[in-house]
C-alpha positions in Angstrom: -8.2 -35.1 63.8 -8.3 -31.4 62.8 -10.0 -30.0 59.7 -6.6 -28.9 58.3 -5.3 -32.5 58.7 -8.2 -33.9 56.9 -7.8 -31.4 54.0 -4.1 -32.3 53.7 -5.1 -35.9 53.0 -7.2 -35.1 50.0 -5.6 -36.0 46.8 -6.5 -32.7 45.0 -5.0 -30.5 47.7 -2.4 -28.2 46.0 -3.3 -29.1 42.4 -3.1 -25.9 40.4 -5.1 -24.5 37.6 -2.7 -25.6 34.9 -2.7 -29.2 36.1 -6.5 -29.2 36.0 -6.4 -27.8 32.5 -4.1 -30.5 31.3 -6.5 -33.1 32.8 -9.5 -31.6 31.1 -7.7 -31.4 27.7 -6.4 -35.0 27.9 -9.8 -36.2 28.9 -11.6 -34.3 26.1 -9.3 -35.9 23.6 -10.0 -39.3 25.1 -13.7 -38.7 25.0 -13.7 -38.3 21.3 -11.2 -41.2 20.9 -13.8 -43.4 22.5 -16.6 -41.8 20.5 -14.8 -42.7 17.3 -14.4 -46.4 18.3 -17.9 -46.8 19.8 -19.8 -45.1 17.0 -18.8 -47.9 14.7 -19.9 -50.6 17.1 -23.3 -48.9 17.4 -23.8 -48.1 13.7 -22.1 -51.2 12.3 -25.2 -53.1 11.2 -26.7 -50.2 9.3 -23.3 -49.2 7.8 -22.3 -52.6 6.6 -25.7 -53.6 5.4 -25.7 -50.5 3.1 -22.2 -51.0 1.8 -22.6 -54.8 1.4 -26.2 -54.7 0.1 -27.7 -56.6 3.0 -25.5 -59.7 2.4 -25.8 -61.2 5.9 -22.8 -63.5 5.7 -20.5 -60.7 4.4 -21.8 -58.3 7.0 -20.9 -60.8 9.8 -17.5 -61.5 8.2 -16.6 -57.9 7.6 -17.8 -56.9 11.0 -15.1 -59.1 12.6 -12.5 -58.0 10.1 -13.2 -54.3 10.8 -12.5 -54.8 14.5 -9.2 -56.4 13.6 -8.4 -53.5 11.3 -9.2 -51.1 14.0 -7.0 -52.9 16.5 -4.1 -53.0 14.0 -4.4 -49.3 13.3 -4.5 -48.5 17.0 -1.3 -50.5 17.5 0.5 -48.8 14.6 -0.5 -45.3 15.7 0.3 -46.0 19.3 3.8 -47.3 18.7 4.5 -44.6 16.1 3.2 -41.5 18.0 4.3 -42.8 21.4 7.9 -42.9 20.3 7.5 -39.5 18.6 6.1 -38.0 21.8 9.2 -39.0 23.7 11.4 -37.6 21.0 9.6 -34.3 20.1 7.3 -33.6 23.0 3.8 -34.3 24.3 2.0 -31.2 23.0 3.0 -31.3 19.3 2.3 -35.0 18.9 -1.1 -34.7 20.7 -2.1 -32.1 18.1 -1.1 -34.4 15.2 -3.0 -37.4 16.6 -6.2 -35.4 17.2 -6.1 -34.0 13.6 -5.6 -37.5 12.2 -8.5 -39.2 13.9 -10.9 -36.2 13.5 -10.2 -35.7 9.8 -10.6 -39.3 8.7 -13.7 -39.8 10.9 -15.3 -36.9 9.0 -14.3 -38.3 5.7 -16.2 -41.5 6.6 -19.4 -39.6 5.7 -18.4 -39.9 2.0 -17.4 -43.6 2.0 -18.7 -45.5 -1.0 -17.5 -49.0 -0.6 -16.1 -51.4 2.0 -12.5 -50.9 1.0 -12.7 -47.2 1.5 -14.1 -47.9 4.9 -11.2 -50.2 5.8 -8.7 -47.5 4.9 -10.5 -44.8 6.8 -11.1 -46.9 9.9 -7.5 -47.9 10.0 -6.4 -44.2 9.8 -8.9 -43.2 12.4 -7.5 -45.8 14.8 -4.0 -44.7 14.1 -4.8 -41.3 15.5 -6.7 -42.8 18.4 -3.9 -45.2 19.5 -1.4 -42.3 19.4 -3.5 -39.8 21.4 -4.2 -42.1 24.3 -0.5 -42.9 24.9 0.6 -39.2 24.7 -2.3 -38.1 27.0 -1.7 -40.8 29.6 2.1 -40.0 29.8 1.3 -36.2 30.0 -1.2 -36.6 32.9 1.2 -38.9 34.8 4.0 -36.4 34.5 2.0 -33.3 35.3 0.4 -34.6 38.5 2.3 -35.4 41.7 2.6 -38.9 43.1 -0.2 -38.4 45.7 -2.7 -37.4 43.0 -1.5 -39.4 40.0 -3.8 -42.4 40.6 -7.0 -40.4 40.9 -6.1 -38.0 38.0 -5.2 -40.8 35.6 -8.4 -42.6 36.6 -10.5 -39.5 35.8 -8.7 -39.2 32.5 -9.5 -42.7 31.4 -12.9 -42.7 33.1 -14.0 -39.8 30.9 -14.3 -42.4 28.2 -17.9 -43.0 29.4 -18.8 -39.6 28.0 -17.6 -40.7 24.6 -19.7 -43.9 24.9 -22.8 -41.8 25.9 -22.2 -39.4 23.1 -21.9 -42.3 20.6 -25.0 -43.9 21.9 -27.1 -40.7 21.7 -25.8 -40.1 18.2 -26.4 -43.6 17.0 -30.0 -43.5 18.4 -30.6 -40.1 16.9 -29.4 -40.9 13.4 -31.0 -44.3 13.2 -30.4 -45.8 9.8 -28.7 -42.5 8.5 -25.4 -43.6 9.9 -23.3 -41.1 7.9 -24.3 -38.2 10.0 -22.9 -39.8 13.2 -19.4 -39.6 11.6 -19.6 -35.9 10.9 -19.5 -35.3 14.7 -16.0 -36.9 14.6 -14.7 -33.6 13.1 -15.4 -31.7 16.3 -12.2 -32.7 18.1 -10.2 -30.7 15.6 -11.3 -27.7 17.7 -9.2 -29.1 20.6 -6.0 -28.4 18.6 -6.1 -24.7 19.3 -6.6 -25.3 23.0 -3.7 -27.8 23.1 -1.5 -25.4 21.1 -2.0 -22.5 23.4 -2.2 -24.3 26.8 0.0 -27.4 27.0 3.7 -27.0 27.8 6.2 -29.8 28.0 6.7 -31.3 31.5 9.8 -30.2 33.3 11.0 -33.8 33.7 10.8 -34.3 29.9 12.7 -31.0 29.2 15.5 -31.9 31.6 15.8 -35.4 30.2 16.1 -34.2 26.7 18.8 -31.7 27.7 20.8 -34.7 28.9 21.0 -36.0 25.3 19.5 -39.4 26.2 18.1 -41.6 23.4 14.5 -40.6 23.5 11.7 -43.0 22.4 14.1 -45.9 21.5 12.3 -49.2 20.9 15.7 -51.0 21.0 16.3 -49.8 24.5 12.8 -50.6 25.6 12.9 -54.1 24.3 16.6 -55.0 24.8 17.3 -53.4 28.1 16.5 -56.1 30.8 15.5 -53.2 33.2 12.5 -52.4 31.0 11.7 -55.2 28.5 10.2 -57.5 31.2 7.8 -54.7 32.2 7.0 -53.9 28.6 6.1 -57.5 27.6 4.2 -58.3 30.8 2.3 -54.9 30.5 1.4 -55.8 26.9 0.0 -59.1 28.0 -2.0 -57.5 30.8 -3.5 -55.1 28.4 -4.2 -57.9 25.9 -6.4 -59.6 28.5 -8.3 -56.4 29.3 -8.7 -55.4 25.7 -9.6 -58.9 24.5 -12.2 -59.3 27.2 -13.5 -55.8 26.5 -14.2 -56.6 22.8 -15.4 -60.2 23.5 -17.1 -59.9 26.9 -17.9 -56.2 27.8 -19.3 -55.2 24.4 -21.3 -58.5 24.4 -23.6 -56.8 26.9 -25.3 -55.4 23.9 -25.7 -58.9 22.4 -27.0 -60.3 25.7 -29.8 -57.7 25.8 -30.6 -58.2 22.1 -30.8 -61.9 22.5 -32.8 -61.7 25.7 -35.5 -59.5 23.9 -35.6 -61.6 20.8 -36.2 -64.7 22.8 -39.2 -63.0 24.3 -40.8 -62.0 21.1 -39.4 -58.5 20.3 -38.8 -57.5 16.7 -35.3 -57.2 15.5 -35.5 -53.4 15.1 -36.9 -53.0 18.6 -34.3 -55.3 20.1 -31.6 -53.4 18.3 -32.7 -50.0 19.5 -33.2 -51.2 23.1 -29.8 -52.9 23.1 -28.1 -49.7 22.0 -29.7 -47.8 24.9 -29.0 -50.6 27.4 -25.3 -50.9 26.4 -24.5 -47.4 25.5 -26.2 -45.6 28.4 -27.1 -48.1 31.2 -24.1 -50.4 31.1 -21.7 -47.6 30.1 -22.7 -45.6 33.2 -21.7 -48.5 35.4 -18.5 -48.9 33.4 -17.7 -45.2 33.9 -18.1 -45.5 37.6 -15.8 -48.5 37.6 -13.2 -46.6 35.7 -13.4 -43.7 38.2 -13.3 -46.0 41.3 -10.2 -47.9 40.2 -8.1 -44.8 41.0 -9.1 -44.4 44.6 -8.9 -48.2 45.1 -5.4 -48.3 43.5 -4.3 -45.3 45.7 -5.6 -47.1 48.8 -4.6 -50.8 48.2 -1.9 -50.5 45.6 -1.9 -51.0 41.8 -1.6 -54.8 41.8 -4.3 -55.6 44.4 -6.7 -53.3 42.5 -6.1 -55.2 39.3 -6.6 -58.5 41.0 -9.8 -57.4 42.7 -11.4 -56.1 39.4 -10.4 -59.2 37.5 -11.9 -61.5 40.1 -15.2 -59.5 40.3 -15.3 -59.3 36.4 -15.1 -63.1 36.3 -17.9 -63.4 38.9 -20.4 -61.0 37.4 -20.4 -62.4 33.9 -22.4 -65.6 34.7 -24.7 -63.7 37.0 -25.7 -61.3 34.1 -25.9 -64.1 31.6 -28.1 -66.5 33.6 -29.9 -64.8 36.5 -32.2 -62.2 34.9 -35.7 -63.4 34.1 -37.1 -59.9 33.4 -35.9 -57.1 31.2 -36.0 -54.8 34.3 -33.7 -57.1 36.3 -31.3 -57.3 33.4 -31.1 -53.5 33.2 -30.4 -53.4 36.9 -27.5 -55.8 36.6 -25.9 -54.3 33.5 -24.3 -51.3 35.4 -22.6 -53.8 37.7 -21.5 -55.8 34.7 -20.0 -52.6 33.2 -18.4 -51.6 36.5 -16.4 -54.8 36.9 -15.6 -55.7 33.3 -14.5 -52.1 32.4 -13.1 -50.7 35.6 -9.6 -52.2 35.3 -9.0 -50.3 32.1 -8.3 -47.0 33.9 -5.6 -48.9 35.6 -3.6 -49.0 32.4 -3.5 -45.2 32.3 -2.4 -45.2 35.9 0.0 -48.0 35.9 1.8 -48.1 32.6 3.4 -44.6 32.7 4.7 -45.5 36.2 6.7 -48.5 34.8 9.0 -46.5 32.5 11.5 -43.6 32.7 10.9 -40.3 31.1 12.8 -40.9 27.9 10.7 -44.1 27.3 7.5 -43.2 29.1 5.1 -42.6 26.1 6.9 -45.3 24.1 6.6 -47.9 26.9 3.0 -46.9 27.8 2.0 -47.1 24.2 3.8 -50.4 23.7 1.9 -52.0 26.6 -1.6 -50.6 25.7 -1.5 -50.5 22.0 0.6 -53.6 21.6 -2.0 -55.2 23.8 -4.6 -54.3 21.1 -2.7 -56.4 18.5 -2.1 -59.2 21.0 -5.9 -59.2 21.6 -6.7 -60.0 17.9 -6.4 -63.8 18.5 -8.9 -63.4 21.3 -11.3 -61.6 18.9 -10.9 -64.3 16.3 -11.6 -67.0 19.0 -14.6 -65.0 20.2 -16.1 -64.7 16.8 -15.6 -68.4 16.2 -17.1 -69.5 19.5 -20.1 -67.2 19.3 -21.0 -68.6 15.9 -20.8 -72.3 16.8 -24.1 -74.0 15.9 -26.0 -75.0 19.0 -23.9 -73.1 21.5 -25.8 -70.7 23.7 -24.3 -67.2 23.5 -24.3 -67.0 27.2 -22.0 -70.0 27.6 -19.7 -68.6 25.0 -19.4 -65.3 26.9 -18.8 -67.1 30.2 -16.1 -69.2 28.7 -14.3 -66.1 27.3 -14.5 -64.4 30.8 -12.1 -67.1 32.1 -9.4 -64.9 30.5 -9.6 -62.7 33.6 -7.7 -65.5 35.4 -4.8 -64.9 33.0 -4.8 -61.2 34.0 -4.5 -62.2 37.6 -1.6 -64.4 36.9 0.3 -61.8 34.8 0.0 -59.0 37.4 1.8 -61.2 40.0 5.0 -60.8 38.0 4.9 -57.0 37.6 6.2 -54.6 40.2 4.2 -52.5 42.6 4.5 -48.8 41.9 2.1 -47.4 44.6 3.4 -44.2 46.3 6.6 -44.1 44.2 7.9 -41.3 42.1 8.0 -41.8 38.4 11.3 -43.3 37.1 13.6 -40.5 36.0 
C-alpha cells in the first residue's frame, strides 16, 4: 500500500485550521466545566466542615444533597441552553453559558453559609450543563463524518485536564478552599475567543432559513421519529452518569479506606486519595475517553459502548479486592478509570448523531443532561447503601457496578450511526 493511500486513511487528513480551532475552543470550555464540578468533590470536606461547623452528620447529609443540586442545575441549564442554541446559534449561547458558570464559581469565594452555597452551585451547574450540549453539537457539525468520532472523543477526553487542574488546585490550597474557586473565573477569558472565532455551521444556517421549528421540545418528545432516541439516550446517559458518581468517583474512597485500614491518619489518607484519584486514576480515565473515539470509528458506536460497559463491570471487583499493597492499588487505578470513564466520550460522539440539525443541541442536551436528573435516584441509592452499618464499602461499590448491565441492555435498542452523515 502506498504512502499516499495510508495518509488518506488518517482521520485528520483534510481538517482545516478553523475546524481545529473549534475543537480547541470547545475542549477548553469543557476543561473548565469539569474543573468546576471536580473542585467541589475535592474540597467538599474542608468547605462543608467550615460552613457547618464540623457537624459530621450534617456534612455527610449536605454532601449528598449538594451533588443532587448540582445534577438538577446541570439538567436545567442543559435543557434551557440546548434549546436556545438550536434557536439562536451555537456561538452566542456558548458565550452565555461560559459567563454563567465562571461568574458564579468566582462568587463562591465569598460564600458565608450553606444556603448561599446551594444557590451558587446550582447556578454554576446551569452553565456547565448548557456549555457541554452546545459544544458537543458544534464539534459534530463542524467535523466531517470520517473524523467526527475522533474529534468528539478528543473534545470530551479533554475533561481529564480539568480533573488534573482541580486536583492540583485542591492539593495546593489545602484547607484554604476558597482560593480554588477563584480560578473558576478564568474561563470568562474564553468569551472573547469564542466571539471572534466561532461562526455558525452551514447546516444550521441553511436549516434556519427553511423556517423550521428550532429547538422544539414538543417535536423532540412527541415525534415518534425522535422521541424513542431521546428517551433511550437519556437512560443510557443515566447509567453512565449514575455509575460515574457512585462507582468512578468512589476510587477516591477506595484509596482512603485502604490507607485508613493500614494505619494512616485521616489527613494523610485524604491527601493521598486526592492525588490517587485526581491524578493517577484520572490519567487512565482520560486515556479511556480518548480511546473510545478510535474504537467507535473502527467497531461502531454500539459495540464500543457494550465493550466499555462490560470491562467496567469486570474491573470494579478487581480494584476493590485484589490489591494488597498501596503500590498495586495505584497501578490498577488507571485501568479502573479507563474502563469506568471511557464510555462518557461516547455521549459526545453518539448523541449529536441521533438528531436532525434543528433539534441537535436540544436532543443532545436532553439525553446527557436529562440523564443527570435520572441519575439522582442512583445517587440516593448509592448514599444509602454505602452508609449501611456493617456493609463493606467494596461490596457496595461492586453492587452498584451491576448498573453497567443496564447500559448494555439499553444500547441494543438504539440505532447504529457509524459512518453515517448527520440527520439533516
